C-alpha positions in Angstrom: 0.0 0.0 0.0 1.4 3.4 -0.9 2.6 5.6 1.9 0.1 8.4 0.8 -2.8 5.9 1.2 -1.6 4.7 4.5 -1.3 8.3 5.8 -4.9 9.1 4.6 -6.3 6.0 6.3 -4.6 6.8 9.6 -5.5 10.5 9.3 -1.8 11.5 9.5 0.1 14.3 7.8 2.3 12.5 5.2 5.2 14.9 5.7 5.6 13.7 9.2 6.3 10.2 8.0 9.4 11.4 6.3 10.9 12.9 9.4 14.5 12.0 10.2 16.0 13.0 13.6 18.5 15.8 13.3 22.0 14.8 14.2 24.5 16.8 16.2 26.1 19.8 14.6 29.8 19.9 13.8 30.3 22.5 16.5 28.6 20.3 19.1 30.8 17.3 18.1 34.0 19.4 18.2 33.1 20.8 21.6 32.3 17.4 23.1 35.6 16.0 21.7 37.4 18.9 23.4 35.6 18.3 26.7 36.7 14.6 26.4 40.3 15.7 26.0 40.2 18.0 28.9 38.4 15.6 31.2 40.7 12.7 30.3 43.7 14.8 31.4 41.8 16.2 34.4 39.0 13.9 35.6 38.5 16.1 38.7 37.3 19.1 36.6 33.6 19.9 37.0 31.5 22.0 34.7 32.7 25.3 36.2 36.4 24.7 35.5 35.5 23.1 32.1 33.5 26.2 31.1 36.4 28.5 32.1 38.8 26.6 29.8 36.4 26.2 26.9 35.5 29.9 27.1 39.0 30.9 26.3 38.7 28.9 23.0 35.1 29.6 22.0 32.0 31.3 23.4 30.0 28.8 25.5 27.8 29.0 28.6 28.0 26.8 31.6 24.5 25.3 31.1 25.6 24.2 27.7 28.8 22.6 29.1 26.7 20.9 31.9 24.3 19.5 29.3 27.1 18.2 27.1 28.9 16.6 30.1 25.5 15.1 31.1 25.0 13.7 27.6 28.6 12.3 27.6 28.1 10.6 30.9 30.9 12.4 32.8 31.2 14.6 35.8 34.1 15.9 37.8 34.6 16.0 41.6 32.7 19.3 41.7 29.0 18.8 42.3 26.9 19.0 39.2 24.5 17.1 37.0 25.7 14.1 35.0 24.1 11.5 32.9 25.4 8.7 35.0 23.9 10.2 38.1 22.3 7.5 40.2 18.6 6.9 40.6 17.7 8.0 44.1 15.5 4.9 44.5 18.5 2.7 43.9 20.6 1.3 46.7 24.2 2.4 47.0 27.1 0.6 48.6 30.2 1.8 50.6 33.6 2.3 49.2 35.7 -0.7 50.2 39.1 0.0 48.7 40.4 2.9 50.9 43.7 1.6 52.4 43.3 -1.8 50.9 46.5 -3.5 49.5 45.7 -5.2 46.2 47.9 -8.2 46.1 46.4 -10.8 43.7 44.3 -11.2 40.6 40.5 -11.3 41.0 40.8 -9.4 44.3 39.4 -6.2 42.9 37.7 -5.5 39.6 36.6 -2.0 38.5 34.0 -1.1 35.9 33.5 2.3 34.2 32.1 3.9 31.0 33.9 6.4 28.8 33.3 8.5 25.7 34.9 7.5 22.5 35.0 10.0 19.7 34.3 9.4 16.0 35.0 12.0 13.3 31.2 12.6 13.0 29.9 11.7 16.4 30.8 9.4 19.3 30.3 6.1 21.0 30.6 4.7 24.6 33.0 2.1 25.9 32.5 0.1 29.1 35.2 -2.0 30.5 35.9 -4.3 33.4 39.5 -4.1 34.7 41.4 -6.3 37.1 43.1 -3.8 39.4 46.0 -6.1 40.2 47.0 -7.3 36.8 45.6 -4.3 34.8 44.0 -6.9 32.5 40.8 -5.8 30.8 38.5 -8.7 31.6 35.7 -7.6 29.2 34.5 -4.6 27.2 31.6 -3.5 25.1 31.1 -0.6 22.7 27.8 1.0 21.9 26.3 4.2 20.3 24.0 4.8 23.3 24.2 4.7 27.1 21.4 2.2 27.4 21.8 -0.5 30.0 22.2 -3.7 27.8 25.8 -3.0 26.7 26.8 -2.7 30.4 25.1 -5.9 31.3 26.8 -7.7 28.4 30.2 -6.7 29.7 29.3 -7.8 33.3 28.0 -11.2 32.1 31.0 -11.8 29.9 33.3 -11.0 32.9 31.4 -13.1 35.4 31.5 -16.1 32.9 35.3 -16.0 33.3 35.7 -15.5 37.1 34.3 -13.7 40.1 36.3 -11.0 42.0 36.2 -10.6 45.7 35.3 -6.9 45.3 33.7 -5.2 42.3 34.0 -1.4 42.3 32.2 1.3 40.3 30.9 4.8 40.7 27.4 5.6 41.8 26.0 6.1 38.3 22.5 4.9 37.4 24.0 2.0 35.5 25.8 0.7 38.5 23.1 1.2 41.1 20.5 -0.4 38.9 19.1 -3.7 40.4 19.8 -5.3 37.0 23.5 -4.7 37.6 23.8 -5.2 41.4 21.7 -8.4 41.4 24.2 -10.0 39.1 27.0 -9.3 41.4 25.2 -10.4 44.5 24.2 -13.7 42.9 27.9 -14.2 42.0 28.8 -13.4 45.6 31.1 -10.4 44.7 31.2 -7.7 47.3 30.0 -4.4 45.8 32.1 -1.3 46.3 31.1 2.2 45.1 33.2 5.4 44.8 32.2 8.2 47.2 29.9 10.7 45.6 31.9 13.3 43.7 35.2 11.4 44.1 36.3 10.7 40.6 39.8 9.5 41.8 38.4 6.7 43.9 38.4 4.8 40.6 41.9 5.9 39.7 43.1 2.7 38.0 40.2 2.7 35.6 40.8 6.4 34.9 44.4 5.5 34.1 43.1 2.9 31.6 41.0 5.5 29.9 43.9 7.9 29.5 46.1 5.1 28.1 43.5 4.0 25.6 42.8 7.5 24.4 46.4 8.8 24.2 47.8 5.6 22.7 44.9 4.7 20.4 41.8 6.9 20.1 43.4 10.3 19.8 45.9 8.9 17.2 43.2 7.6 15.0 40.2 9.2 13.3 37.5 6.6 13.5 35.1 7.3 10.7 32.5 4.8 11.8 31.4 2.5 14.7 32.9 -0.4 12.8 36.3 1.3 12.6 36.1 2.2 16.3 35.3 -1.4 17.2 38.1 -2.8 15.1 40.6 -0.3 16.4 39.7 -0.8 20.0 39.7 -4.6 19.7 43.2 -4.5 18.3 44.5 -2.1 20.9 42.9 -3.8 23.9 44.4 -7.1 22.7 47.8 -5.4 22.6 47.1 -3.8 26.0 46.3 -7.2 27.6 49.0 -9.3 25.9 52.0 -7.1 25.2 51.9 -3.7 26.8 53.9 -3.4 30.0 52.1 -1.8 32.9 53.6 0.5 35.5 53.0 -0.4 39.2 
């Protein structure tokens, strides 16, 4: 049946059936990429400091910076909105790693999400890291921050082993019952960074800096497929060949 006929039968305006969502502008993409660079170097920067730095390069308001950071799923130590902000109905857990000596594999794993830039957009990378060996247990890449790609990474990691402690921030992904129930069933102790304490998850932050400076920033991924292939090759190198500092 012709689209025109379908529209008439349903009483719809045919022009609306041809609507395509408007993608991000080049200026938005460039600004988000720049925010990513600054945040990777200084994960303790909140929207206020970020705005000060960006304003020296291009006119931008703090509300715009806050919105971009929220959409990117990042936030610094300074209080402010972020897309990974926890759902207040979700249970949180105490931070278990302060003063803890990490002395063996599978003692502590950390999970986090980061922004991966493409030439015309971006994706999100989630990874599970063994804090002793610095081995990336599992990872997933997706174009949205929806829950399934996080759960896939968790399921893949738990199929290999179970850590004594599993650490994350207090973002909505990691306080979700879908996530925490998996860890509780596996009998892993759940640890969460203190609110506004980006450096509680310091080893995972180091992983992101390494991945970006040694791979992402040196490439210009034109598509999700290129990003997936590039990151797969790099993370294999990271796990199997790259030496890690203590």
